C-alpha positions, 0 to 999 in steps of 0.5 A: 280644772276642764269645765263643761267637757265631755270625754272619752272613757272608752269603747262599749265592747271593752267594758265587760259587766261590772268592769271598771276603768279609772280616767285620770283627768288631771292632778286632782281627779280621777273618774271610775267608769263602771258597765253594769247591765246595760248602763254606765256609771262615773264616779269620783274615784274617791272615798269621801270617808278617808280618799282610798280608791273607791276603783279597789272596791266591790258592786253590791246589788248593782248599784252600790259600791262598797269601800275595800278599806273600811266599809263605807257604801255609795249609790252609783246613781246619785253618789248618795253616802249608804253606810258608815263611816262615810256620811258625805255623798261621793262626786258623780258625773253624766254619761253618754253614749254615741257612736259605740264610745262612752263619755262622761261629762266633767262640770 
């Protein structure tokens, strides 16, 4: 596993509002990066309820992602599970912008 590394996710101009990008880190980890307003969020692309891809879901109120399959909801800022059937939070990752590029920290 990659630990404590910043991985490039793309350039700022490649992200439009609510545009999701999935990055495969390795065989065990996919990260979804999304731009909402002027912020970037990075979460593990897996619902904690049934492991379906959250990238198939929709954004609600600018800070919540809803799983398309069973309606579980998660806060993009802290990963907290907000709606059943999910009770376990999802993994989140720090993001940073340098020289017009977005990076995610895998730790």
